[in-house]
C-alpha positions as CSV (number, residue, x, y, z in Angstrom):
1,X,-19.6,-65.3,-14.4
2,X,-18.1,-64.5,-11.4
3,X,-14.2,-64.0,-11.6
4,X,-12.4,-63.6,-8.3
5,X,-8.6,-63.3,-8.4
6,X,-7.2,-65.1,-5.6
7,X,-4.6,-64.6,-2.3
8,X,-2.3,-64.6,-5.4
9,X,-3.7,-62.8,-7.5
10,X,-2.6,-64.3,-11.1
11,X,-4.5,-67.6,-10.0
12,X,-8.1,-67.3,-10.5
13,X,-11.3,-68.9,-9.1
14,X,-14.0,-68.6,-12.4
15,X,-17.7,-69.8,-11.1
16,X,-20.0,-70.0,-14.4
17,X,-23.8,-69.1,-13.7
18,X,-26.0,-71.7,-13.4
19,X,-28.9,-72.2,-15.8
20,X,-31.4,-74.3,-14.4
21,X,-34.5,-75.8,-14.9
22,X,-36.9,-79.6,-14.7
23,X,-34.9,-81.3,-16.7
24,X,-31.6,-80.1,-15.4
25,X,-29.1,-77.2,-16.1
26,X,-26.9,-75.1,-19.0
27,X,-23.3,-73.9,-17.9
28,X,-21.4,-71.7,-19.9
29,X,-17.8,-72.9,-18.9
30,X,-15.7,-70.9,-21.7
31,X,-15.9,-67.9,-23.1
32,X,-13.0,-66.5,-25.1
33,X,-14.8,-62.9,-24.8
34,X,-15.1,-62.4,-21.2
35,X,-12.1,-63.4,-19.7
36,X,-10.3,-61.9,-22.0
37,X,-11.0,-58.4,-19.9
38,X,-10.1,-59.8,-16.9
39,X,-5.6,-60.6,-18.6
40,X,-7.2,-64.5,-19.4
41,X,-6.4,-65.4,-22.7
42,X,-5.2,-68.8,-23.9
43,X,-5.8,-71.1,-27.1
44,X,-6.3,-74.7,-25.5
45,X,-4.5,-77.9,-27.3
46,X,-5.4,-80.3,-25.2
47,X,-8.1,-81.9,-23.1
48,X,-7.3,-83.8,-20.1
49,X,-9.1,-86.1,-17.8
50,X,-8.7,-88.1,-14.5
51,X,-10.6,-90.3,-12.9
52,X,-9.9,-91.1,-8.7
53,X,-11.8,-94.2,-7.6
54,X,-11.1,-93.3,-4.3
55,X,-11.5,-90.6,-2.2
56,X,-8.2,-89.2,-0.5
57,X,-6.0,-90.0,-3.9
58,X,-3.5,-86.8,-4.4
59,X,-2.7,-85.9,-7.8
60,X,0.6,-83.0,-8.2
61,X,2.4,-81.0,-7.5
62,X,2.9,-81.1,-10.9
63,X,4.0,-78.4,-14.1
64,X,5.5,-78.4,-17.9
65,X,9.6,-77.1,-17.7
66,X,9.5,-73.8,-20.4
67,X,9.3,-73.9,-24.0
68,X,6.4,-75.9,-22.8
69,X,4.6,-74.5,-19.8
70,X,0.5,-74.6,-19.3
71,X,-1.8,-72.2,-18.3
72,X,-4.4,-74.6,-17.3
73,X,-8.2,-74.7,-16.3
74,X,-9.6,-76.7,-14.2
75,X,-13.2,-78.0,-13.0
76,X,-14.1,-81.1,-11.3
77,X,-17.2,-83.3,-13.7
78,X,-18.0,-85.7,-10.7
79,X,-17.4,-85.6,-6.7
80,X,-15.0,-82.6,-5.3
81,X,-11.1,-81.9,-5.5
82,X,-8.9,-79.8,-3.0
83,X,-7.5,-78.2,-5.6
84,X,-3.9,-76.0,-5.2
85,X,-1.5,-73.8,-6.7
86,X,1.9,-73.7,-6.1
87,X,3.8,-70.4,-7.7
88,X,6.7,-71.3,-8.7
89,X,8.0,-68.1,-10.3
90,X,11.5,-67.7,-9.6
91,X,11.7,-63.8,-8.7
92,X,8.0,-63.6,-7.8
93,X,7.0,-62.1,-4.5
94,X,4.7,-64.8,-3.7
95,X,7.0,-67.5,-4.6
96,X,7.0,-70.9,-2.5
97,X,3.3,-69.7,-2.1
98,X,-0.3,-71.2,-3.0
99,X,-4.0,-70.9,-2.9
100,X,-6.2,-73.7,-2.4
101,X,-10.1,-73.9,-3.1
102,X,-12.4,-76.8,-3.2
103,X,-14.1,-77.3,-6.4
104,X,-17.2,-79.7,-7.4
105,X,-19.3,-80.9,-9.2
106,X,-21.9,-79.6,-7.5
107,X,-20.5,-76.1,-7.3
108,X,-19.3,-75.6,-10.8
109,X,-16.4,-73.7,-9.6
110,X,-13.0,-73.9,-12.2
111,X,-9.5,-72.8,-11.0
112,X,-7.4,-71.2,-13.6
113,X,-3.6,-72.1,-13.0
114,X,-1.4,-69.9,-15.2
115,X,2.5,-70.8,-16.3
116,X,4.4,-70.9,-13.3
117,X,2.5,-72.6,-10.7
118,X,2.7,-76.1,-9.7
119,X,-0.8,-78.1,-9.6
120,X,-2.5,-80.7,-7.5
121,X,-5.8,-81.6,-5.8
122,X,-6.8,-83.8,-3.8
123,X,-10.2,-85.8,-3.8
124,X,-12.4,-85.4,-1.1
125,X,-14.9,-88.1,-2.2
126,X,-14.9,-91.0,-4.7
127,X,-14.9,-91.5,-7.6
128,X,-14.1,-88.1,-8.3
129,X,-14.2,-86.9,-12.1
130,X,-11.6,-83.7,-13.2
131,X,-10.8,-82.4,-16.5
132,X,-9.2,-79.5,-17.0
133,X,-7.8,-77.6,-20.5
134,X,-4.3,-76.2,-21.1
135,X,-2.2,-74.8,-23.2
136,X,0.5,-77.1,-24.2
137,X,1.3,-79.9,-25.3
138,X,2.4,-82.6,-22.6
139,X,6.1,-83.1,-23.5
140,X,7.8,-85.7,-21.3
141,X,11.3,-84.1,-20.9
142,X,9.5,-81.2,-19.8
143,X,7.9,-82.7,-17.1
144,X,8.2,-82.2,-13.4
145,X,6.8,-82.0,-10.2
146,X,7.6,-80.7,-6.7
147,X,6.5,-83.3,-3.8
148,X,2.7,-83.0,-2.3
149,X,3.9,-82.6,1.7
150,X,6.2,-80.6,1.3
151,X,7.1,-78.9,4.6
152,X,8.1,-75.4,3.7
153,X,4.7,-75.0,1.4
154,X,3.2,-75.7,4.9
155,X,-0.5,-77.0,2.3
156,X,-3.0,-77.7,4.5
157,X,-4.1,-81.3,2.9
158,X,-6.7,-81.9,4.9
159,X,-7.0,-84.1,8.4
160,X,-6.7,-87.2,7.0
161,X,-4.0,-86.4,4.6
162,X,-1.3,-89.0,5.7
163,X,-3.5,-91.3,4.3
164,X,-3.2,-90.1,1.1
165,X,-3.0,-92.5,-2.0
166,X,-0.1,-91.2,-4.6
167,X,1.9,-92.3,-7.3
168,X,5.1,-93.9,-6.6
169,X,6.6,-91.3,-9.2
170,X,4.7,-87.9,-7.1
171,X,5.9,-90.3,-3.6
172,X,9.3,-89.3,-5.2
173,X,9.6,-85.8,-6.1
174,X,11.8,-83.0,-5.0
175,X,10.7,-80.0,-2.3
176,X,10.7,-76.8,-4.4
177,X,14.3,-75.8,-2.5
178,X,15.7,-78.3,-4.8
179,X,13.9,-77.5,-7.7
180,X,14.5,-73.7,-7.6
């Protein structure tokens, strides 16, 4: 597995090896021993899956507050997304900064989003299916988020971001400076 640190070093891009032949392909998407070597040690307690019918759907930027904060391992099972992680760790030298990567069913990439980051994505194709493993159970009282297009974050969601499809909840999220 290829493991890359991104502009915010605690966020990792994982690209598993894909073994293909005439039948299709096989890939090992998680190996605790391999990831422990680079400091990723996780016990996953819940797997989540999300389907987005239309391209341009935005989900996020979501996180859970302590003590229910979650590490996430995110990947795309069908379609493609622009996946974003925003550093919301108080006192972090990269607080308020983000990383964005394209994840797709074709490129097999996965994003490791550690605790202390808000996470969201925009679908680049119709019929996109996301899967993510988390290290803490969903806790409604700890559920929180940041406005996806907070101008202070300056996330480039793409050329047609103004037409993004969002839930009512995601449209009403506070800006980062309101929660920090």
